[in-house]
C-alpha positions as CSV (number, residue, x, y, z in Angstrom):
1,M,-26.7,43.8,-2.1
2,P,-28.8,42.7,1.0
3,L,-27.4,43.6,4.4
4,L,-27.5,41.5,7.5
5,G,-30.0,43.0,10.0
6,I,-29.4,43.4,13.6
7,G,-29.3,40.0,15.3
8,A,-29.1,38.3,12.0
9,Q,-26.5,35.5,11.9
10,K,-24.1,34.7,9.2
11,P,-24.6,31.4,7.5
12,P,-22.4,28.7,9.1
13,A,-19.1,28.0,7.4
14,R,-19.0,24.7,5.6
15,V,-17.0,22.2,7.5
16,V,-14.8,19.9,5.5
17,S,-14.5,16.6,7.3
18,A,-11.0,15.2,7.6
19,V,-10.3,11.7,6.4
20,P,-10.0,9.3,9.4
21,V,-6.4,8.1,10.1
22,V,-5.8,4.5,11.1
23,E,-2.4,4.2,12.8
24,L,-0.4,1.0,12.4
25,E,2.9,0.2,13.9
26,A,5.3,-2.4,12.5
27,M,8.0,-4.0,14.6
28,D,10.4,-6.9,14.3
29,F,8.2,-9.0,14.0
30,A,4.7,-7.9,15.0
31,F,2.0,-5.3,14.4
32,K,0.2,-2.9,16.6
33,V,-3.2,-2.5,15.1
34,P,-6.3,-0.6,16.6
35,A,-9.2,-2.8,17.4
36,T,-11.6,-1.0,15.0
37,A,-11.6,1.4,12.1
38,P,-14.5,3.3,10.3
39,A,-15.7,2.1,6.9
40,G,-15.3,4.4,4.0
41,L,-12.3,6.4,2.8
42,V,-9.4,6.2,5.4
43,T,-5.8,7.0,5.6
44,I,-3.7,4.0,6.6
45,R,-0.5,5.3,8.3
46,L,2.3,2.8,8.9
47,R,5.1,3.6,11.2
48,N,8.1,1.2,11.1
49,S,9.6,1.0,14.5
50,G,11.7,-2.0,13.6
51,K,15.1,-2.3,11.9
52,S,13.8,-4.6,9.0
53,L,11.9,-3.5,5.9
54,H,8.1,-3.9,6.6
55,H,4.8,-3.2,4.8
56,A,1.2,-3.6,5.7
57,Q,-1.0,-5.7,3.5
58,L,-4.7,-5.6,4.2
59,A,-7.4,-8.0,2.9
60,R,-11.0,-8.5,4.0
61,M,-11.5,-12.0,5.2
62,N,-14.4,-14.3,4.2
63,P,-17.5,-14.4,6.4
64,G,-16.9,-16.6,9.4
65,Q,-13.2,-17.0,8.7
66,T,-10.9,-16.6,11.7
67,L,-7.5,-15.0,11.6
68,A,-6.0,-18.5,12.4
69,D,-7.8,-20.0,9.4
70,F,-6.6,-17.1,7.2
71,M,-3.0,-17.4,8.2
72,Q,-3.1,-21.2,7.8
73,G,-4.4,-20.7,4.2
74,L,-1.7,-18.2,3.5
75,R,1.0,-20.5,4.6
76,K,-0.4,-23.2,2.3
77,Q,-0.2,-20.6,-0.5
78,I,-3.8,-20.8,-1.4
79,G,-3.4,-17.4,-2.9
80,S,-6.1,-14.9,-3.7
81,T,-9.0,-17.4,-3.0
82,N,-8.0,-17.2,0.6
83,W,-9.6,-13.7,0.9
84,R,-12.2,-11.5,-0.8
85,E,-9.8,-8.9,-2.2
86,A,-6.3,-7.5,-1.7
87,E,-7.1,-4.0,-0.4
88,G,-3.6,-2.5,-0.3
89,G,-1.8,-0.6,2.4
90,P,1.5,1.3,2.9
91,T,4.4,-0.5,1.3
92,S,8.0,-1.3,2.2
93,A,8.9,1.2,4.9
94,V,12.4,1.1,6.2
95,G,13.2,1.5,9.9
96,G,12.0,4.8,11.3
97,Q,10.0,5.6,8.2
98,V,6.3,6.6,8.1
99,L,4.2,5.9,5.0
100,E,0.5,6.5,4.2
101,T,-2.0,5.2,1.8
102,Q,-5.6,6.3,1.3
103,M,-8.1,3.6,0.5
104,I,-11.8,2.7,0.9
105,L,-12.6,0.0,3.4
106,A,-15.9,-1.9,3.4
107,P,-17.3,-3.2,6.7
108,G,-15.9,-6.5,7.8
109,T,-12.9,-8.2,9.4
110,Y,-9.5,-7.6,7.8
111,A,-6.2,-9.4,8.1
112,V,-3.1,-7.2,8.3
113,W,0.2,-8.9,7.6
114,C,3.7,-8.5,6.1
115,W,5.0,-10.9,3.5
116,I,8.4,-9.3,3.0
117,R,11.2,-11.9,2.9
118,S,13.9,-12.1,5.6
119,A,17.5,-12.9,5.0
120,D,16.9,-16.5,6.1
121,G,14.3,-16.9,3.4
122,S,11.2,-16.8,5.7
123,L,8.4,-14.4,5.2
124,H,7.7,-12.0,8.0
125,Y,4.2,-13.3,8.7
126,M,5.7,-16.7,9.3
127,Q,7.5,-15.0,12.3
128,G,4.2,-13.8,13.7
129,M,3.8,-10.5,11.9
130,Y,0.1,-10.4,11.4
131,S,-3.0,-9.1,13.1
132,K,-6.6,-8.2,12.4
133,L,-8.8,-5.1,12.1
134,E,-12.5,-4.8,12.5
135,V,-14.0,-2.2,10.1
136,T,-17.4,-0.9,11.3
137,G,-20.1,1.4,9.9
138,R,-20.9,1.6,6.2
139,T,-19.6,3.2,3.0
140,T,-21.4,5.9,1.2
141,G,-21.3,7.5,-2.2
142,K,-19.0,10.1,-0.7
143,S,-16.3,7.5,-0.2
144,V,-14.1,8.2,-3.3
145,V,-10.4,7.8,-3.8
146,P,-8.8,11.2,-4.8
147,K,-8.1,11.7,-8.5
148,G,-4.5,12.7,-7.8
149,D,-2.0,14.6,-9.8
150,V,-0.6,11.4,-11.5
151,K,-2.5,8.3,-12.3
152,V,-0.5,5.0,-12.2
153,T,-2.2,2.1,-13.9
154,L,-1.1,-1.5,-13.0
155,S,-1.4,-4.3,-15.5
156,D,0.2,-7.7,-16.3
157,Y,3.1,-6.8,-16.2
158,D,3.6,-3.1,-16.5
159,F,3.1,0.4,-15.0
160,T,1.6,3.2,-17.1
161,L,1.8,6.8,-15.8
162,S,-0.6,9.4,-17.0
163,Q,2.1,12.0,-17.1
164,A,5.7,12.4,-16.0
165,P,6.1,13.1,-12.3
166,V,7.7,16.4,-11.3
167,V,9.7,17.6,-8.4
168,G,7.7,18.3,-5.3
169,I,4.8,16.9,-3.3
170,Q,2.1,15.2,-5.4
171,T,-0.7,12.7,-5.0
172,W,-0.6,9.5,-7.0
173,R,-3.8,7.6,-7.8
174,I,-2.9,3.9,-8.3
175,E,-5.4,1.7,-10.2
176,N,-5.2,-2.0,-11.0
177,T,-6.6,-3.0,-14.4
178,G,-4.8,-6.4,-14.6
179,P,-6.5,-9.8,-14.0
180,Q,-4.6,-10.4,-10.8
181,S,-3.4,-8.4,-7.8
182,H,-0.4,-6.0,-8.2
183,E,1.5,-3.5,-6.1
184,V,3.9,-0.7,-6.7
185,T,6.8,0.5,-4.6
186,L,8.7,3.6,-5.7
187,F,12.4,3.8,-5.0
188,K,14.8,6.7,-5.6
189,L,17.9,5.0,-7.1
190,N,21.4,5.7,-5.7
191,P,23.9,6.9,-8.4
192,G,24.9,4.0,-10.7
193,K,22.2,1.6,-9.4
194,T,19.3,0.1,-11.4
195,A,15.9,-1.4,-10.8
196,L,17.4,-4.9,-11.1
197,D,19.8,-4.0,-8.3
198,V,16.8,-3.2,-6.1
199,L,15.1,-6.5,-7.0
200,K,18.2,-8.5,-6.1
201,W,18.5,-6.6,-2.8
202,Y,14.9,-7.3,-2.0
203,E,15.0,-11.0,-2.9
204,D,18.2,-11.4,-0.9
205,G,16.4,-10.4,2.3
206,Q,17.8,-6.9,2.3
207,R,21.1,-8.1,3.9
208,L,23.3,-5.6,2.2
209,E,23.3,-1.8,1.9
210,P,20.1,-0.8,0.0
211,P,20.8,0.4,-3.6
212,A,17.9,2.9,-3.3
213,R,15.6,4.8,-0.9
214,V,11.9,3.8,-0.5
215,V,9.6,6.7,-1.3
216,G,6.2,5.1,-1.1
217,G,3.5,3.2,-3.0
218,T,0.9,0.6,-2.1
219,S,1.0,-3.1,-1.2
220,S,-1.1,-5.4,-3.4
221,I,-4.5,-4.3,-4.6
222,A,-7.0,-6.5,-6.4
223,T,-8.1,-5.9,-10.0
224,G,-10.6,-2.9,-10.3
225,R,-9.4,-1.3,-7.0
226,A,-7.7,2.1,-6.6
227,V,-5.8,3.8,-3.8
228,S,-3.9,7.0,-3.5
229,T,-0.7,8.1,-1.8
230,K,1.4,11.2,-1.5
231,M,4.9,11.3,-3.0
232,D,7.6,13.8,-2.1
233,L,10.0,13.7,-5.1
234,G,13.3,15.3,-5.6
235,P,15.2,15.3,-9.0
236,G,16.7,12.0,-10.0
237,E,16.2,8.5,-11.3
238,Y,13.5,6.3,-9.8
239,A,12.4,2.7,-10.1
240,L,8.9,1.3,-9.8
241,L,8.7,-2.4,-8.9
242,C,5.9,-4.9,-8.1
243,F,6.7,-7.5,-5.5
244,T,3.3,-9.3,-5.5
245,P,3.9,-13.1,-5.9
246,E,2.7,-14.6,-9.2
247,H,-0.4,-16.7,-8.8
248,L,-1.9,-17.2,-12.3
249,K,1.2,-19.1,-13.5
250,G,1.8,-20.7,-10.2
251,T,5.5,-19.6,-9.9
252,G,5.1,-17.6,-6.7
253,K,7.9,-15.3,-7.9
254,P,7.6,-11.5,-7.6
255,H,6.1,-9.8,-10.6
256,A,9.2,-7.8,-10.9
257,D,10.9,-11.1,-11.9
258,M,8.6,-11.2,-14.8
259,G,9.5,-7.7,-16.0
260,M,7.1,-5.6,-13.9
261,M,9.6,-2.8,-13.1
262,K,10.1,0.6,-14.7
263,T,12.7,3.4,-14.5
264,I,11.6,7.0,-14.6
265,F,13.3,10.3,-14.3
266,V,12.1,13.3,-12.3
267,R,13.3,16.7,-13.3
């Protein structure tokens, strides 16, 4: 075995670069968003400082499109043609909660908004809850979403899990193989409550006591996209729901209304 001679230096330790964190803050009813973020794999961290339920939906806008144009199109319910792709983001954080999603951002200008429904029926972005984010630099072949411990596949209108989740901290890789955008929000159900109770509570503007606790997930991602998120699971019954509005059939109703919800048990 060769020895290091006098004055010889040990080879430098390999430095593992951390994934950049993009901090977002949700309030009632506005966002604090940094001016720029790096292209490539990033962690989007959403802190909900408000009292209402909020999420962060990201989408890269079309070239030359302004944020005002984007929001006007959104209000007219133009749907997915209003932007390039739904990119995802942390979903449905309650007041005081912090949620994270890892995703790959290409260079460009992104809209960030919340389309959760209030008790009065209005969507949060209609109350001014939107902003924009400039993504600079370039993506490389090293920009890869982690494989994760559990793969969750989204389709029309179902969730497929590669294996049963277990108690503890784990990474979920969430992929969309359906022909339209989908999301997944994971709730830990209160005793005696069901996924249908969660849907009714959500559509009613979250006026009453929640029937479940939000654990994490992702807001809408376009077909072919993947994101990852960490879940900290205790034993119990959980519900997965998709709240993305239906566009292919033109109803505008959450996909959960069309059966895109699933109950799982963690032991």
